[in-house]
LUMBA-701027 format. One record per residue: residue number from 1; x, y, z of N, C-alpha, C in turn. Coordinates in nm, 2 decimals. Example, Ala and Ser with C-alpha at 12.3 -4.5 7.8 and 13.67 -1.06 7.14 Angstrom:
<rec><pos>1</pos><n_u>1.32</n_u><n_v>-0.57</n_v><n_w>0.78</n_w><ca_u>1.23</ca_u><ca_v>-0.45</ca_v><ca_w>0.78</ca_w><c_u>1.32</c_u><c_v>-0.33</c_v><c_w>0.78</c_w></rec>
<rec><pos>2</pos><n_u>1.28</n_u><n_v>-0.22</n_v><n_w>0.71</n_w><ca_u>1.37</ca_u><ca_v>-0.11</ca_v><ca_w>0.71</ca_w><c_u>1.29</c_u><c_v>0.00</c_v><c_w>0.79</c_w></rec>
//
This chain:
<rec><pos>1</pos><n_u>0.41</n_u><n_v>-0.87</n_v><n_w>-0.26</n_w><ca_u>0.43</ca_u><ca_v>-0.96</ca_v><ca_w>-0.13</ca_w><c_u>0.56</c_u><c_v>-1.04</c_v><c_w>-0.17</c_w></rec>
<rec><pos>2</pos><n_u>0.63</n_u><n_v>-1.10</n_v><n_w>-0.07</n_w><ca_u>0.73</ca_u><ca_v>-1.18</ca_v><ca_w>-0.09</ca_w><c_u>0.69</c_u><c_v>-1.32</c_v><c_w>-0.10</c_w></rec>
<rec><pos>3</pos><n_u>0.76</n_u><n_v>-1.40</n_v><n_w>-0.20</n_w><ca_u>0.74</ca_u><ca_v>-1.54</ca_v><ca_w>-0.23</ca_w><c_u>0.61</c_u><c_v>-1.56</c_v><c_w>-0.29</c_w></rec>
<rec><pos>4</pos><n_u>0.59</n_u><n_v>-1.69</n_v><n_w>-0.30</n_w><ca_u>0.46</ca_u><ca_v>-1.74</ca_v><ca_w>-0.38</ca_w><c_u>0.37</c_u><c_v>-1.76</c_v><c_w>-0.27</c_w></rec>
<rec><pos>5</pos><n_u>0.25</n_u><n_v>-1.70</n_v><n_w>-0.28</n_w><ca_u>0.15</ca_u><ca_v>-1.71</ca_v><ca_w>-0.17</ca_w><c_u>0.08</c_u><c_v>-1.85</c_v><c_w>-0.17</c_w></rec>
<rec><pos>6</pos><n_u>0.09</n_u><n_v>-1.94</n_v><n_w>-0.28</n_w><ca_u>0.06</ca_u><ca_v>-2.06</ca_v><ca_w>-0.29</ca_w><c_u>0.12</c_u><c_v>-2.16</c_v><c_w>-0.20</c_w></rec>
<rec><pos>7</pos><n_u>0.24</n_u><n_v>-2.12</n_v><n_w>-0.16</n_w><ca_u>0.34</ca_u><ca_v>-2.21</ca_v><ca_w>-0.07</ca_w><c_u>0.30</c_u><c_v>-2.18</c_v><c_w>0.08</c_w></rec>
<rec><pos>8</pos><n_u>0.19</n_u><n_v>-2.09</n_v><n_w>0.12</n_w><ca_u>0.17</ca_u><ca_v>-2.07</ca_v><ca_w>0.26</ca_w><c_u>0.12</c_u><c_v>-2.18</c_v><c_w>0.33</c_w></rec>
<rec><pos>9</pos><n_u>0.18</n_u><n_v>-2.24</n_v><n_w>0.43</n_w><ca_u>0.12</ca_u><ca_v>-2.34</ca_v><ca_w>0.50</ca_w><c_u>0.12</c_u><c_v>-2.31</c_v><c_w>0.65</c_w></rec>
<rec><pos>10</pos><n_u>0.06</n_u><n_v>-2.41</n_v><n_w>0.72</n_w><ca_u>0.04</ca_u><ca_v>-2.39</ca_v><ca_w>0.87</ca_w><c_u>0.19</c_u><c_v>-2.40</c_v><c_w>0.92</c_w></rec>
<rec><pos>11</pos><n_u>0.23</n_u><n_v>-2.30</n_v><n_w>1.01</n_w><ca_u>0.36</ca_u><ca_v>-2.29</ca_v><ca_w>1.06</ca_w><c_u>0.45</c_u><c_v>-2.18</c_v><c_w>0.99</c_w></rec>
<rec><pos>12</pos><n_u>0.41</n_u><n_v>-2.13</n_v><n_w>0.87</n_w><ca_u>0.50</ca_u><ca_v>-2.04</ca_v><ca_w>0.80</ca_w><c_u>0.51</c_u><c_v>-1.90</c_v><c_w>0.87</c_w></rec>
<rec><pos>13</pos><n_u>0.61</n_u><n_v>-1.86</n_v><n_w>0.89</n_w><ca_u>0.64</ca_u><ca_v>-1.73</ca_v><ca_w>0.95</ca_w><c_u>0.61</c_u><c_v>-1.62</c_v><c_w>0.85</c_w></rec>
<rec><pos>14</pos><n_u>0.51</n_u><n_v>-1.51</n_v><n_w>0.90</n_w><ca_u>0.47</ca_u><ca_v>-1.42</ca_v><ca_w>0.81</ca_w><c_u>0.46</c_u><c_v>-1.26</c_v><c_w>0.87</c_w></rec>
<rec><pos>15</pos><n_u>0.46</n_u><n_v>-1.18</n_v><n_w>0.79</n_w><ca_u>0.43</ca_u><ca_v>-1.03</ca_v><ca_w>0.83</ca_w><c_u>0.29</c_u><c_v>-0.99</c_v><c_w>0.80</c_w></rec>
<rec><pos>16</pos><n_u>0.21</n_u><n_v>-0.94</n_v><n_w>0.89</n_w><ca_u>0.07</ca_u><ca_v>-0.93</ca_v><ca_w>0.87</ca_w><c_u>0.03</c_u><c_v>-0.78</c_v><c_w>0.92</c_w></rec>
<rec><pos>17</pos><n_u>-0.05</n_u><n_v>-0.71</n_v><n_w>0.82</n_w><ca_u>-0.09</ca_u><ca_v>-0.56</ca_v><ca_w>0.88</ca_w><c_u>-0.21</c_u><c_v>-0.58</c_v><c_w>0.99</c_w></rec>
<rec><pos>18</pos><n_u>-0.21</n_u><n_v>-0.50</n_v><n_w>1.07</n_w><ca_u>-0.31</ca_u><ca_v>-0.50</ca_v><ca_w>1.18</ca_w><c_u>-0.38</c_u><c_v>-0.36</c_v><c_w>1.19</c_w></rec>
<rec><pos>19</pos><n_u>-0.50</n_u><n_v>-0.37</n_v><n_w>1.22</n_w><ca_u>-0.57</ca_u><ca_v>-0.24</ca_v><ca_w>1.25</ca_w><c_u>-0.61</c_u><c_v>-0.18</c_v><c_w>1.10</c_w></rec>
<rec><pos>20</pos><n_u>-0.57</n_u><n_v>-0.05</n_v><n_w>1.07</n_w><ca_u>-0.59</ca_u><ca_v>0.00</ca_v><ca_w>0.96</ca_w><c_u>-0.47</c_u><c_v>-0.03</c_v><c_w>0.84</c_w></rec>
<rec><pos>21</pos><n_u>-0.37</n_u><n_v>-0.11</n_v><n_w>0.89</n_w><ca_u>-0.25</ca_u><ca_v>-0.14</ca_v><ca_w>0.81</ca_w><c_u>-0.14</c_u><c_v>-0.05</c_v><c_w>0.82</c_w></rec>
<rec><pos>22</pos><n_u>-0.16</n_u><n_v>0.03</n_v><n_w>0.91</n_w><ca_u>-0.02</ca_u><ca_v>0.12</ca_v><ca_w>0.93</ca_w><c_u>0.08</c_u><c_v>0.05</c_v><c_w>1.01</c_w></rec>
<rec><pos>23</pos><n_u>0.03</n_u><n_v>-0.05</n_v><n_w>1.08</n_w><ca_u>0.12</ca_u><ca_v>-0.13</ca_v><ca_w>1.17</ca_w><c_u>0.12</c_u><c_v>-0.26</c_v><c_w>1.12</c_w></rec>
<rec><pos>24</pos><n_u>0.25</n_u><n_v>-0.33</n_v><n_w>1.11</n_w><ca_u>0.28</ca_u><ca_v>-0.46</ca_v><ca_w>1.06</ca_w><c_u>0.33</c_u><c_v>-0.54</c_v><c_w>1.18</c_w></rec>
<rec><pos>25</pos><n_u>0.30</n_u><n_v>-0.66</n_v><n_w>1.20</n_w><ca_u>0.33</ca_u><ca_v>-0.75</ca_v><ca_w>1.31</ca_w><c_u>0.38</c_u><c_v>-0.89</c_v><c_w>1.24</c_w></rec>
<rec><pos>26</pos><n_u>0.48</n_u><n_v>-0.94</n_v><n_w>1.31</n_w><ca_u>0.51</ca_u><ca_v>-1.09</ca_v><ca_w>1.28</ca_w><c_u>0.45</c_u><c_v>-1.19</c_v><c_w>1.35</c_w></rec>
<rec><pos>27</pos><n_u>0.43</n_u><n_v>-1.30</n_v><n_w>1.29</n_w><ca_u>0.35</ca_u><ca_v>-1.40</ca_v><ca_w>1.36</ca_w><c_u>0.37</c_u><c_v>-1.54</c_v><c_w>1.26</c_w></rec>
<rec><pos>28</pos><n_u>0.31</n_u><n_v>-1.64</n_v><n_w>1.30</n_w><ca_u>0.31</ca_u><ca_v>-1.76</ca_v><ca_w>1.22</ca_w><c_u>0.16</c_u><c_v>-1.81</c_v><c_w>1.18</c_w></rec>
<rec><pos>29</pos><n_u>0.14</n_u><n_v>-1.87</n_v><n_w>1.08</n_w><ca_u>0.00</ca_u><ca_v>-1.91</ca_v><ca_w>1.03</ca_w><c_u>-0.02</c_u><c_v>-2.03</c_v><c_w>1.12</c_w></rec>
<rec><pos>30</pos><n_u>-0.15</n_u><n_v>-2.04</n_v><n_w>1.18</n_w><ca_u>-0.20</ca_u><ca_v>-2.14</ca_v><ca_w>1.25</ca_w><c_u>-0.32</c_u><c_v>-2.21</c_v><c_w>1.18</c_w></rec>
<rec><pos>31</pos><n_u>-0.37</n_u><n_v>-2.14</n_v><n_w>1.08</n_w><ca_u>-0.50</ca_u><ca_v>-2.21</ca_v><ca_w>1.02</ca_w><c_u>-0.50</c_u><c_v>-2.14</c_v><c_w>0.89</c_w></rec>
<rec><pos>32</pos><n_u>-0.55</n_u><n_v>-2.22</n_v><n_w>0.77</n_w><ca_u>-0.58</ca_u><ca_v>-2.17</ca_v><ca_w>0.65</ca_w><c_u>-0.73</c_u><c_v>-2.23</c_v><c_w>0.61</c_w></rec>
<rec><pos>33</pos><n_u>-0.80</n_u><n_v>-2.15</n_v><n_w>0.56</n_w><ca_u>-0.93</ca_u><ca_v>-2.18</ca_v><ca_w>0.52</ca_w><c_u>-0.97</c_u><c_v>-2.10</c_v><c_w>0.40</c_w></rec>
<rec><pos>34</pos><n_u>-0.93</n_u><n_v>-2.18</n_v><n_w>0.29</n_w><ca_u>-0.95</ca_u><ca_v>-2.11</ca_v><ca_w>0.16</ca_w><c_u>-0.87</c_u><c_v>-1.99</c_v><c_w>0.14</c_w></rec>
<rec><pos>35</pos><n_u>-0.93</n_u><n_v>-1.87</n_v><n_w>0.12</n_w><ca_u>-0.84</ca_u><ca_v>-1.75</ca_v><ca_w>0.12</ca_w><c_u>-0.83</c_u><c_v>-1.68</c_v><c_w>0.26</c_w></rec>
<rec><pos>36</pos><n_u>-0.88</n_u><n_v>-1.72</n_v><n_w>0.37</n_w><ca_u>-0.86</ca_u><ca_v>-1.67</ca_v><ca_w>0.50</ca_w><c_u>-0.76</c_u><c_v>-1.75</c_v><c_w>0.56</c_w></rec>
<rec><pos>37</pos><n_u>-0.66</n_u><n_v>-1.66</n_v><n_w>0.64</n_w><ca_u>-0.55</ca_u><ca_v>-1.71</ca_v><ca_w>0.71</ca_w><c_u>-0.55</c_u><c_v>-1.66</c_v><c_w>0.85</c_w></rec>
<rec><pos>38</pos><n_u>-0.53</n_u><n_v>-1.75</n_v><n_w>0.93</n_w><ca_u>-0.54</ca_u><ca_v>-1.70</ca_v><ca_w>1.07</ca_w><c_u>-0.39</c_u><c_v>-1.71</c_v><c_w>1.12</c_w></rec>
<rec><pos>39</pos><n_u>-0.33</n_u><n_v>-1.57</n_v><n_w>1.17</n_w><ca_u>-0.20</ca_u><ca_v>-1.57</ca_v><ca_w>1.21</ca_w><c_u>-0.18</c_u><c_v>-1.55</c_v><c_w>1.37</c_w></rec>
<rec><pos>40</pos><n_u>-0.10</n_u><n_v>-1.63</n_v><n_w>1.44</n_w><ca_u>-0.08</ca_u><ca_v>-1.61</ca_v><ca_w>1.58</ca_w><c_u>0.02</c_u><c_v>-1.51</c_v><c_w>1.60</c_w></rec>
<rec><pos>41</pos><n_u>-0.01</n_u><n_v>-1.41</n_v><n_w>1.67</n_w><ca_u>0.10</ca_u><ca_v>-1.29</ca_v><ca_w>1.69</ca_w><c_u>0.15</c_u><c_v>-1.32</c_v><c_w>1.83</c_w></rec>
<rec><pos>42</pos><n_u>0.15</n_u><n_v>-1.42</n_v><n_w>1.90</n_w><ca_u>0.19</ca_u><ca_v>-1.46</ca_v><ca_w>2.03</ca_w><c_u>0.13</c_u><c_v>-1.39</c_v><c_w>2.14</c_w></rec>
<rec><pos>43</pos><n_u>0.17</n_u><n_v>-1.32</n_v><n_w>2.22</n_w><ca_u>0.10</ca_u><ca_v>-1.28</ca_v><ca_w>2.33</ca_w><c_u>0.00</c_u><c_v>-1.18</c_v><c_w>2.29</c_w></rec>
<rec><pos>44</pos><n_u>0.00</n_u><n_v>-1.12</n_v><n_w>2.17</n_w><ca_u>-0.10</ca_u><ca_v>-1.03</ca_v><ca_w>2.14</ca_w><c_u>-0.23</c_u><c_v>-1.09</c_v><c_w>2.07</c_w></rec>
<rec><pos>45</pos><n_u>-0.24</n_u><n_v>-1.23</n_v><n_w>2.07</n_w><ca_u>-0.36</ca_u><ca_v>-1.30</ca_v><ca_w>2.01</ca_w><c_u>-0.33</c_u><c_v>-1.34</c_v><c_w>1.87</c_w></rec>
<rec><pos>46</pos><n_u>-0.46</n_u><n_v>-1.34</n_v><n_w>1.81</n_w><ca_u>-0.44</ca_u><ca_v>-1.38</ca_v><ca_w>1.65</ca_w><c_u>-0.51</c_u><c_v>-1.27</c_v><c_w>1.57</c_w></rec>
<rec><pos>47</pos><n_u>-0.49</n_u><n_v>-1.28</n_v><n_w>1.45</n_w><ca_u>-0.55</ca_u><ca_v>-1.19</ca_v><ca_w>1.35</ca_w><c_u>-0.60</c_u><c_v>-1.28</c_v><c_w>1.24</c_w></rec>
<rec><pos>48</pos><n_u>-0.70</n_u><n_v>-1.25</n_v><n_w>1.17</n_w><ca_u>-0.77</ca_u><ca_v>-1.33</ca_v><ca_w>1.07</ca_w><c_u>-0.75</c_u><c_v>-1.22</c_v><c_w>0.95</c_w></rec>
<rec><pos>49</pos><n_u>-0.69</n_u><n_v>-1.27</n_v><n_w>0.83</n_w><ca_u>-0.68</ca_u><ca_v>-1.19</ca_v><ca_w>0.72</ca_w><c_u>-0.68</c_u><c_v>-1.27</c_v><c_w>0.59</c_w></rec>
<rec><pos>50</pos><n_u>-0.64</n_u><n_v>-1.22</n_v><n_w>0.48</n_w><ca_u>-0.65</ca_u><ca_v>-1.29</ca_v><ca_w>0.37</ca_w><c_u>-0.52</c_u><c_v>-1.31</c_v><c_w>0.30</c_w></rec>
<rec><pos>51</pos><n_u>-0.49</n_u><n_v>-1.42</n_v><n_w>0.23</n_w><ca_u>-0.36</ca_u><ca_v>-1.45</ca_v><ca_w>0.16</ca_w><c_u>-0.29</c_u><c_v>-1.33</c_v><c_w>0.09</c_w></rec>
<rec><pos>52</pos><n_u>-0.36</n_u><n_v>-1.25</n_v><n_w>0.04</n_w><ca_u>-0.30</ca_u><ca_v>-1.13</ca_v><ca_w>-0.05</ca_w><c_u>-0.26</c_u><c_v>-1.03</c_v><c_w>0.05</c_w></rec>
<rec><pos>53</pos><n_u>-0.27</n_u><n_v>-1.02</n_v><n_w>0.17</n_w><ca_u>-0.26</ca_u><ca_v>-0.91</ca_v><ca_w>0.26</ca_w><c_u>-0.13</c_u><c_v>-0.94</c_v><c_w>0.35</c_w></rec>
<rec><pos>54</pos><n_u>-0.07</n_u><n_v>-1.05</n_v><n_w>0.35</n_w><ca_u>0.03</ca_u><ca_v>-1.11</ca_v><ca_w>0.43</ca_w><c_u>0.16</c_u><c_v>-1.13</c_v><c_w>0.34</c_w></rec>
<rec><pos>55</pos><n_u>0.28</n_u><n_v>-1.11</n_v><n_w>0.40</n_w><ca_u>0.40</ca_u><ca_v>-1.12</ca_v><ca_w>0.34</ca_w><c_u>0.48</c_u><c_v>-1.24</c_v><c_w>0.41</c_w></rec>
<rec><pos>56</pos><n_u>0.52</n_u><n_v>-1.34</n_v><n_w>0.34</n_w><ca_u>0.60</ca_u><ca_v>-1.45</ca_v><ca_w>0.37</ca_w><c_u>0.75</c_u><c_v>-1.41</c_v><c_w>0.41</c_w></rec>
<rec><pos>57</pos><n_u>0.80</n_u><n_v>-1.45</n_v><n_w>0.52</n_w><ca_u>0.93</ca_u><ca_v>-1.41</ca_v><ca_w>0.58</ca_w><c_u>1.03</c_u><c_v>-1.51</c_v><c_w>0.50</c_w></rec>
//
């Protein structure tokens, strides 16, 4: 993954896998709850994932 995952904060731009992980989307973090991260994908809604599955831009 790119960058230090401990530096992820609300508003950070990230790349996140969706579905089975074959597709990656860009968005920004809207909520962090421990290891769970909610990423806003714009008009496509949100996706909840873990810190280890996202890449900081």
